[in-house]
Biopython code that builds the backbone (N, CA, C, O; Angstrom):
import numpy as np
from Bio.PDB.StructureBuilder import StructureBuilder

atoms = [
    (1, "MET", "N", (0.839, -1.185, 0.000)),
    (1, "MET", "CA", (0.000, 0.000, 0.000)),
    (1, "MET", "C", (0.883, 1.246, 0.000)),
    (1, "MET", "O", (1.979, 1.262, 0.560)),
    (2, "ILE", "N", (0.371, 2.272, -0.639)),
    (2, "ILE", "CA", (0.996, 3.592, -0.588)),
    (2, "ILE", "C", (-0.029, 4.531, 0.023)),
    (2, "ILE", "O", (-1.184, 4.563, -0.402)),
    (3, "SER", "N", (0.391, 5.286, 1.008)),
    (3, "SER", "CA", (-0.469, 6.284, 1.633)),
    (3, "SER", "C", (-0.271, 7.600, 0.891)),
    (3, "SER", "O", (0.858, 8.061, 0.724)),
    (4, "ILE", "N", (-1.374, 8.206, 0.443)),
    (4, "ILE", "CA", (-1.322, 9.463, -0.290)),
    (4, "ILE", "C", (-1.979, 10.542, 0.561)),
    (4, "ILE", "O", (-3.071, 10.339, 1.092)),
    (5, "GLN", "N", (-1.316, 11.686, 0.692)),
    (5, "GLN", "CA", (-1.851, 12.827, 1.437)),
    (5, "GLN", "C", (-1.993, 14.019, 0.490)),
    (5, "GLN", "O", (-1.127, 14.265, -0.349)),
    (6, "TYR", "N", (-3.084, 14.744, 0.636)),
    (6, "TYR", "CA", (-3.329, 15.948, -0.159)),
    (6, "TYR", "C", (-3.468, 17.118, 0.800)),
    (6, "TYR", "O", (-4.153, 17.019, 1.818)),
    (7, "TYR", "N", (-2.818, 18.224, 0.470)),
    (7, "TYR", "CA", (-2.821, 19.373, 1.370)),
    (7, "TYR", "C", (-3.332, 20.632, 0.686)),
    (7, "TYR", "O", (-3.312, 20.756, -0.538)),
    (8, "ALA", "N", (-3.791, 21.561, 1.519)),
    (8, "ALA", "CA", (-4.214, 22.902, 1.114)),
    (8, "ALA", "C", (-5.275, 22.838, 0.016)),
    (8, "ALA", "O", (-6.265, 22.118, 0.145)),
    (9, "ARG", "N", (-5.070, 23.578, -1.040)),
    (9, "ARG", "CA", (-6.033, 23.680, -2.135)),
    (9, "ARG", "C", (-6.312, 22.319, -2.777)),
    (9, "ARG", "O", (-7.429, 22.082, -3.237)),
    (10, "TYR", "N", (-5.340, 21.436, -2.818)),
    (10, "TYR", "CA", (-5.562, 20.109, -3.410)),
    (10, "TYR", "C", (-6.585, 19.330, -2.575)),
    (10, "TYR", "O", (-7.473, 18.678, -3.124)),
    (11, "ARG", "N", (-6.456, 19.399, -1.276)),
    (11, "ARG", "CA", (-7.406, 18.717, -0.388)),
    (11, "ARG", "C", (-8.815, 19.256, -0.634)),
    (11, "ARG", "O", (-9.776, 18.490, -0.710)),
    (12, "GLU", "N", (-8.930, 20.569, -0.757)),
    (12, "GLU", "CA", (-10.240, 21.189, -0.986)),
    (12, "GLU", "C", (-10.812, 20.795, -2.349)),
    (12, "GLU", "O", (-11.993, 20.463, -2.451)),
    (13, "THR", "N", (-9.995, 20.830, -3.381)),
    (13, "THR", "CA", (-10.459, 20.494, -4.733)),
    (13, "THR", "C", (-10.876, 19.036, -4.840)),
    (13, "THR", "O", (-11.885, 18.718, -5.469)),
    (14, "LEU", "N", (-10.099, 18.149, -4.226)),
    (14, "LEU", "CA", (-10.349, 16.715, -4.341)),
    (14, "LEU", "C", (-11.368, 16.200, -3.327)),
    (14, "LEU", "O", (-11.891, 15.094, -3.471)),
    (15, "GLY", "N", (-11.647, 17.007, -2.303)),
    (15, "GLY", "CA", (-12.631, 16.603, -1.310)),
    (15, "GLY", "C", (-12.161, 15.520, -0.364)),
    (15, "GLY", "O", (-12.973, 14.835, 0.260)),
    (16, "THR", "N", (-10.850, 15.362, -0.255)),
    (16, "THR", "CA", (-10.286, 14.361, 0.659)),
    (16, "THR", "C", (-8.891, 14.798, 1.091)),
    (16, "THR", "O", (-8.188, 15.488, 0.353)),
    (17, "ASP", "N", (-8.504, 14.392, 2.285)),
    (17, "ASP", "CA", (-7.154, 14.721, 2.733)),
    (17, "ASP", "C", (-6.177, 13.580, 2.492)),
    (17, "ASP", "O", (-4.975, 13.725, 2.718)),
    (18, "GLY", "N", (-6.696, 12.443, 2.032)),
    (18, "GLY", "CA", (-5.786, 11.347, 1.736)),
    (18, "GLY", "C", (-6.502, 10.061, 1.396)),
    (18, "GLY", "O", (-7.726, 9.958, 1.476)),
    (19, "GLU", "N", (-5.698, 9.081, 1.013)),
    (19, "GLU", "CA", (-6.216, 7.758, 0.674)),
    (19, "GLU", "C", (-5.060, 6.769, 0.676)),
    (19, "GLU", "O", (-3.892, 7.143, 0.783)),
    (20, "ARG", "N", (-5.413, 5.518, 0.556)),
    (20, "ARG", "CA", (-4.410, 4.466, 0.442)),
    (20, "ARG", "C", (-4.632, 3.748, -0.882)),
    (20, "ARG", "O", (-5.752, 3.365, -1.221)),
    (21, "LEU", "N", (-3.540, 3.574, -1.623)),
    (21, "LEU", "CA", (-3.598, 2.861, -2.900)),
    (21, "LEU", "C", (-2.904, 1.513, -2.752)),
    (21, "LEU", "O", (-1.847, 1.424, -2.128)),
    (22, "PRO", "N", (-3.485, 0.473, -3.317)),
    (22, "PRO", "CA", (-2.779, -0.811, -3.322)),
    (22, "PRO", "C", (-1.464, -0.659, -4.089)),
    (22, "PRO", "O", (-1.400, 0.062, -5.085)),
    (23, "TRP", "N", (-0.439, -1.328, -3.627)),
    (23, "TRP", "CA", (0.860, -1.262, -4.297)),
    (23, "TRP", "C", (0.719, -1.802, -5.713)),
    (23, "TRP", "O", (0.057, -2.813, -5.951)),
    (24, "ASP", "N", (1.351, -1.111, -6.637)),
    (24, "ASP", "CA", (1.351, -1.502, -8.047)),
    (24, "ASP", "C", (2.800, -1.441, -8.524)),
    (24, "ASP", "O", (3.478, -0.439, -8.297)),
    (25, "THR", "N", (3.273, -2.466, -9.163)),
    (25, "THR", "CA", (4.670, -2.503, -9.594)),
    (25, "THR", "C", (4.992, -1.438, -10.638)),
    (25, "THR", "O", (6.166, -1.210, -10.931)),
    (26, "THR", "N", (3.981, -0.780, -11.206)),
    (26, "THR", "CA", (4.240, 0.313, -12.156)),
    (26, "THR", "C", (4.572, 1.614, -11.432)),
    (26, "THR", "O", (4.934, 2.595, -12.081)),
    (27, "PHE", "N", (4.458, 1.648, -10.114)),
    (27, "PHE", "CA", (4.797, 2.837, -9.333)),
    (27, "PHE", "C", (6.296, 2.849, -9.034)),
    (27, "PHE", "O", (6.723, 2.463, -7.945)),
    (28, "ALA", "N", (7.082, 3.291, -10.000)),
    (28, "ALA", "CA", (8.531, 3.368, -9.796)),
    (28, "ALA", "C", (8.943, 4.694, -9.176)),
    (28, "ALA", "O", (9.988, 4.783, -8.532)),
    (29, "SER", "N", (8.117, 5.736, -9.369)),
    (29, "SER", "CA", (8.470, 7.068, -8.879)),
    (29, "SER", "C", (7.215, 7.802, -8.398)),
    (29, "SER", "O", (6.091, 7.360, -8.636)),
    (30, "VAL", "N", (7.429, 8.915, -7.726)),
    (30, "VAL", "CA", (6.318, 9.764, -7.299)),
    (30, "VAL", "C", (5.506, 10.187, -8.519)),
    (30, "VAL", "O", (4.279, 10.267, -8.452)),
    (31, "ASP", "N", (6.181, 10.455, -9.628)),
    (31, "ASP", "CA", (5.473, 10.860, -10.832)),
    (31, "ASP", "C", (4.567, 9.751, -11.361)),
    (31, "ASP", "O", (3.493, 10.042, -11.887)),
    (32, "ASP", "N", (4.964, 8.514, -11.237)),
    (32, "ASP", "CA", (4.095, 7.408, -11.657)),
    (32, "ASP", "C", (2.815, 7.382, -10.834)),
    (32, "ASP", "O", (1.733, 7.144, -11.371)),
    (33, "VAL", "N", (2.935, 7.624, -9.546)),
    (33, "VAL", "CA", (1.760, 7.693, -8.670)),
    (33, "VAL", "C", (0.879, 8.870, -9.094)),
    (33, "VAL", "O", (-0.340, 8.735, -9.198)),
    (34, "ARG", "N", (1.502, 10.019, -9.337)),
    (34, "ARG", "CA", (0.768, 11.210, -9.751)),
    (34, "ARG", "C", (0.021, 10.952, -11.061)),
    (34, "ARG", "O", (-1.147, 11.317, -11.192)),
    (35, "ARG", "N", (0.686, 10.329, -12.019)),
    (35, "ARG", "CA", (0.047, 10.045, -13.310)),
    (35, "ARG", "C", (-1.137, 9.081, -13.151)),
    (35, "ARG", "O", (-2.147, 9.209, -13.842)),
    (36, "HIS", "N", (-1.003, 8.135, -12.253)),
    (36, "HIS", "CA", (-2.103, 7.214, -11.953)),
    (36, "HIS", "C", (-3.311, 8.002, -11.454)),
    (36, "HIS", "O", (-4.443, 7.738, -11.861)),
    (37, "LEU", "N", (-3.067, 8.966, -10.575)),
    (37, "LEU", "CA", (-4.150, 9.788, -10.032)),
    (37, "LEU", "C", (-4.721, 10.720, -11.094)),
    (37, "LEU", "O", (-5.935, 10.917, -11.154)),
    (38, "LEU", "N", (-3.861, 11.296, -11.931)),
    (38, "LEU", "CA", (-4.313, 12.178, -13.012)),
    (38, "LEU", "C", (-5.261, 11.451, -13.968)),
    (38, "LEU", "O", (-6.177, 12.063, -14.517)),
    (39, "ALA", "N", (-5.048, 10.175, -14.164)),
    (39, "ALA", "CA", (-5.877, 9.396, -15.086)),
    (39, "ALA", "C", (-7.330, 9.320, -14.634)),
    (39, "ALA", "O", (-8.193, 8.925, -15.417)),
    (40, "ARG", "N", (-7.613, 9.683, -13.406)),
    (40, "ARG", "CA", (-8.993, 9.699, -12.910)),
    (40, "ARG", "C", (-9.805, 10.809, -13.575)),
    (40, "ARG", "O", (-11.035, 10.758, -13.598)),
    (41, "GLY", "N", (-9.110, 11.812, -14.116)),
    (41, "GLY", "CA", (-9.785, 12.904, -14.816)),
    (41, "GLY", "C", (-10.431, 13.914, -13.882)),
    (41, "GLY", "O", (-10.205, 13.901, -12.672)),
    (42, "ASP", "N", (-11.240, 14.788, -14.467)),
    (42, "ASP", "CA", (-11.989, 15.823, -13.760)),
    (42, "ASP", "C", (-11.121, 16.595, -12.768)),
    (42, "ASP", "O", (-10.089, 17.147, -13.149)),
    (43, "ASP", "N", (-11.526, 16.640, -11.509)),
    (43, "ASP", "CA", (-10.828, 17.430, -10.489)),
    (43, "ASP", "C", (-9.379, 16.994, -10.289)),
    (43, "ASP", "O", (-8.552, 17.778, -9.821)),
    (44, "TRP", "N", (-9.070, 15.752, -10.639)),
    (44, "TRP", "CA", (-7.722, 15.231, -10.429)),
    (44, "TRP", "C", (-6.684, 15.923, -11.305)),
    (44, "TRP", "O", (-5.483, 15.779, -11.078)),
    (45, "ALA", "N", (-7.142, 16.675, -12.304)),
    (45, "ALA", "CA", (-6.229, 17.430, -13.171)),
    (45, "ALA", "C", (-5.425, 18.451, -12.376)),
    (45, "ALA", "O", (-4.382, 18.914, -12.840)),
    (46, "VAL", "N", (-5.896, 18.806, -11.187)),
    (46, "VAL", "CA", (-5.171, 19.757, -10.347)),
    (46, "VAL", "C", (-3.756, 19.245, -10.028)),
    (46, "VAL", "O", (-2.851, 20.043, -9.785)),
    (47, "LEU", "N", (-3.570, 17.944, -10.029)),
    (47, "LEU", "CA", (-2.251, 17.375, -9.736)),
    (47, "LEU", "C", (-1.296, 17.484, -10.918)),
    (47, "LEU", "O", (-0.143, 17.062, -10.824)),
    (48, "GLY", "N", (-1.765, 18.046, -12.025)),
    (48, "GLY", "CA", (-0.919, 18.267, -13.190)),
    (48, "GLY", "C", (-0.293, 19.653, -13.228)),
    (48, "GLY", "O", (0.412, 19.988, -14.179)),
    (49, "GLU", "N", (-0.541, 20.452, -12.215)),
    (49, "GLU", "CA", (0.002, 21.805, -12.168)),
    (49, "GLU", "C", (1.531, 21.808, -12.151)),
    (49, "GLU", "O", (2.161, 20.957, -11.524)),
    (50, "GLN", "N", (2.106, 22.774, -12.848)),
    (50, "GLN", "CA", (3.566, 22.942, -12.867)),
    (50, "GLN", "C", (4.121, 23.243, -11.477)),
    (50, "GLN", "O", (5.247, 22.863, -11.158)),
    (51, "SER", "N", (3.330, 23.924, -10.655)),
    (51, "SER", "CA", (3.822, 24.364, -9.345)),
    (51, "SER", "C", (3.662, 23.311, -8.251)),
    (51, "SER", "O", (3.959, 23.582, -7.088)),
    (52, "LEU", "N", (3.201, 22.124, -8.605)),
    (52, "LEU", "CA", (2.991, 21.062, -7.626)),
    (52, "LEU", "C", (4.279, 20.741, -6.865)),
    (52, "LEU", "O", (5.361, 20.647, -7.445)),
    (53, "MET", "N", (4.132, 20.580, -5.575)),
    (53, "MET", "CA", (5.253, 20.132, -4.744)),
    (53, "MET", "C", (4.896, 18.761, -4.190)),
    (53, "MET", "O", (3.720, 18.411, -4.088)),
    (54, "CYS", "N", (5.916, 17.985, -3.831)),
    (54, "CYS", "CA", (5.652, 16.654, -3.318)),
    (54, "CYS", "C", (6.673, 16.269, -2.254)),
    (54, "CYS", "O", (7.743, 16.864, -2.127)),
    (55, "ALA", "N", (6.294, 15.257, -1.508)),
    (55, "ALA", "CA", (7.172, 14.725, -0.471)),
    (55, "ALA", "C", (7.006, 13.209, -0.436)),
    (55, "ALA", "O", (5.932, 12.683, -0.731)),
    (56, "ARG", "N", (8.059, 12.530, -0.078)),
    (56, "ARG", "CA", (8.032, 11.077, 0.126)),
    (56, "ARG", "C", (8.483, 10.827, 1.543)),
    (56, "ARG", "O", (9.574, 11.242, 1.933)),
    (57, "ASN", "N", (7.660, 10.157, 2.315)),
    (57, "ASN", "CA", (7.966, 9.855, 3.715)),
    (57, "ASN", "C", (8.368, 11.120, 4.486)),
    (57, "ASN", "O", (9.326, 11.120, 5.259)),
    (58, "GLN", "N", (7.608, 12.193, 4.250)),
    (58, "GLN", "CA", (7.726, 13.473, 4.948)),
    (58, "GLN", "C", (9.018, 14.224, 4.647)),
    (58, "GLN", "O", (9.450, 15.066, 5.435)),
    (59, "GLU", "N", (9.638, 13.914, 3.497)),
    (59, "GLU", "CA", (10.827, 14.633, 3.031)),
    (59, "GLU", "C", (10.519, 15.211, 1.655)),
    (59, "GLU", "O", (10.107, 14.480, 0.754)),
    (60, "LEU", "N", (10.717, 16.520, 1.484)),
    (60, "LEU", "CA", (10.500, 17.118, 0.171)),
    (60, "LEU", "C", (11.315, 16.377, -0.881)),
    (60, "LEU", "O", (12.443, 15.954, -0.627)),
    (61, "CYS", "N", (10.731, 16.227, -2.059)),
    (61, "CYS", "CA", (11.424, 15.501, -3.120)),
    (61, "CYS", "C", (10.936, 15.987, -4.477)),
    (61, "CYS", "O", (10.017, 16.802, -4.566)),
    (62, "GLY", "N", (11.552, 15.484, -5.513)),
    (62, "GLY", "CA", (11.115, 15.748, -6.868)),
    (62, "GLY", "C", (10.224, 14.627, -7.348)),
    (62, "GLY", "O", (10.114, 13.582, -6.707)),
    (63, "LEU", "N", (9.587, 14.853, -8.484)),
    (63, "LEU", "CA", (8.706, 13.840, -9.044)),
    (63, "LEU", "C", (9.450, 12.567, -9.444)),
    (63, "LEU", "O", (8.839, 11.507, -9.583)),
    (64, "ASP", "N", (10.763, 12.670, -9.629)),
    (64, "ASP", "CA", (11.548, 11.499, -10.023)),
    (64, "ASP", "C", (11.964, 10.626, -8.835)),
    (64, "ASP", "O", (12.659, 9.625, -9.011)),
    (65, "GLU", "N", (11.542, 11.004, -7.636)),
    (65, "GLU", "CA", (11.894, 10.245, -6.419)),
    (65, "GLU", "C", (11.317, 8.823, -6.504)),
    (65, "GLU", "O", (10.128, 8.660, -6.780)),
    (66, "PRO", "N", (12.139, 7.800, -6.272)),
    (66, "PRO", "CA", (11.630, 6.426, -6.275)),
    (66, "PRO", "C", (10.656, 6.193, -5.116)),
    (66, "PRO", "O", (10.789, 6.797, -4.052)),
    (67, "VAL", "N", (9.689, 5.324, -5.331)),
    (67, "VAL", "CA", (8.757, 4.952, -4.266)),
    (67, "VAL", "C", (8.785, 3.441, -4.073)),
    (67, "VAL", "O", (9.115, 2.676, -4.979)),
    (68, "SER", "N", (8.427, 3.049, -2.866)),
    (68, "SER", "CA", (8.372, 1.631, -2.510)),
    (68, "SER", "C", (7.063, 1.347, -1.799)),
    (68, "SER", "O", (6.410, 2.251, -1.279)),
    (69, "ASP", "N", (6.697, 0.093, -1.784)),
    (69, "ASP", "CA", (5.523, -0.342, -1.044)),
    (69, "ASP", "C", (5.655, 0.120, 0.412)),
    (69, "ASP", "O", (6.697, -0.082, 1.035)),
    (70, "GLY", "N", (4.612, 0.731, 0.944)),
    (70, "GLY", "CA", (4.624, 1.205, 2.327)),
    (70, "GLY", "C", (4.969, 2.679, 2.473)),
    (70, "GLY", "O", (4.878, 3.222, 3.574)),
    (71, "ASP", "N", (5.361, 3.337, 1.389)),
    (71, "ASP", "CA", (5.719, 4.758, 1.458)),
    (71, "ASP", "C", (4.493, 5.636, 1.623)),
    (71, "ASP", "O", (3.367, 5.236, 1.329)),
    (72, "GLU", "N", (4.749, 6.849, 2.105)),
    (72, "GLU", "CA", (3.746, 7.906, 2.124)),
    (72, "GLU", "C", (4.174, 8.949, 1.097)),
    (72, "GLU", "O", (5.330, 9.373, 1.084)),
    (73, "VAL", "N", (3.254, 9.359, 0.246)),
    (73, "VAL", "CA", (3.500, 10.392, -0.751)),
    (73, "VAL", "C", (2.520, 11.518, -0.478)),
    (73, "VAL", "O", (1.334, 11.273, -0.259)),
    (74, "ALA", "N", (3.006, 12.746, -0.490)),
    (74, "ALA", "CA", (2.156, 13.911, -0.262)),
    (74, "ALA", "C", (2.276, 14.867, -1.427)),
    (74, "ALA", "O", (3.350, 15.042, -2.002)),
    (75, "PHE", "N", (1.153, 15.486, -1.768)),
    (75, "PHE", "CA", (1.103, 16.500, -2.818)),
    (75, "PHE", "C", (0.532, 17.774, -2.242)),
    (75, "PHE", "O", (-0.456, 17.749, -1.509)),
    (76, "PHE", "N", (1.166, 18.905, -2.578)),
    (76, "PHE", "CA", (0.689, 20.202, -2.093)),
    (76, "PHE", "C", (1.133, 21.301, -3.044)),
    (76, "PHE", "O", (2.164, 21.180, -3.707)),
    (77, "PRO", "N", (0.349, 22.380, -3.110)),
    (77, "PRO", "CA", (0.706, 23.482, -3.989)),
    (77, "PRO", "C", (1.859, 24.287, -3.378)),
    (77, "PRO", "O", (2.097, 24.248, -2.171)),
    (78, "THR", "N", (2.555, 25.005, -4.236)),
    (78, "THR", "CA", (3.609, 25.891, -3.756)),
    (78, "THR", "C", (3.019, 26.916, -2.807)),
    (78, "THR", "O", (1.960, 27.483, -3.071)),
    (79, "VAL", "N", (3.702, 27.148, -1.713)),
    (79, "VAL", "CA", (3.247, 28.109, -0.720)),
    (79, "VAL", "C", (4.129, 29.340, -0.815)),
    (79, "VAL", "O", (5.355, 29.246, -0.774)),
    (80, "THR", "N", (3.497, 30.485, -0.941)),
    (80, "THR", "CA", (4.260, 31.738, -0.969)),
    (80, "THR", "C", (3.744, 32.623, 0.150)),
    (80, "THR", "O", (2.603, 32.487, 0.592)),
    (81, "GLY", "N", (4.563, 33.493, 0.585)),
    (81, "GLY", "CA", (4.164, 34.402, 1.659)),
    (81, "GLY", "C", (4.847, 35.734, 1.495)),
    (81, "GLY", "O", (5.715, 35.914, 0.641)),
    (82, "GLY", "N", (4.448, 36.637, 2.307)),
    (82, "GLY", "CA", (5.048, 37.945, 2.194)),
    (82, "GLY", "C", (4.776, 38.785, 3.401)),
    (82, "GLY", "O", (5.217, 39.932, 3.468)),
]
sb = StructureBuilder()
sb.init_structure("model")
sb.init_model(0)
sb.init_chain("A")
sb.init_seg("    ")
for serial, (resi, resn, name, xyz) in enumerate(atoms, 1):
    if name == "N":
        sb.init_residue(resn, " ", resi, " ")
    sb.init_atom(name, np.array(xyz, "f"), 0.0, 1.0, " ", f" {name:<3s}", serial, name[0])
structure = sb.get_structure()
């Protein structure tokens, strides 16, 4: 299983703060997980934003970060302040 967390605007758009996905051997990277979610269509297109940030096991990472069964992946929009 992979635990997926959605934060801020993504949580609001998707109507959930997270879910668990059964492990799939096609999930080699965070981007593979993201593409799987994007394939759901409609509101899930929000995960296709250029400004998307992600984390694996609570560590910021890039979309090319490898994933393993049991990992937690989080998606959140870029946060700016002033």
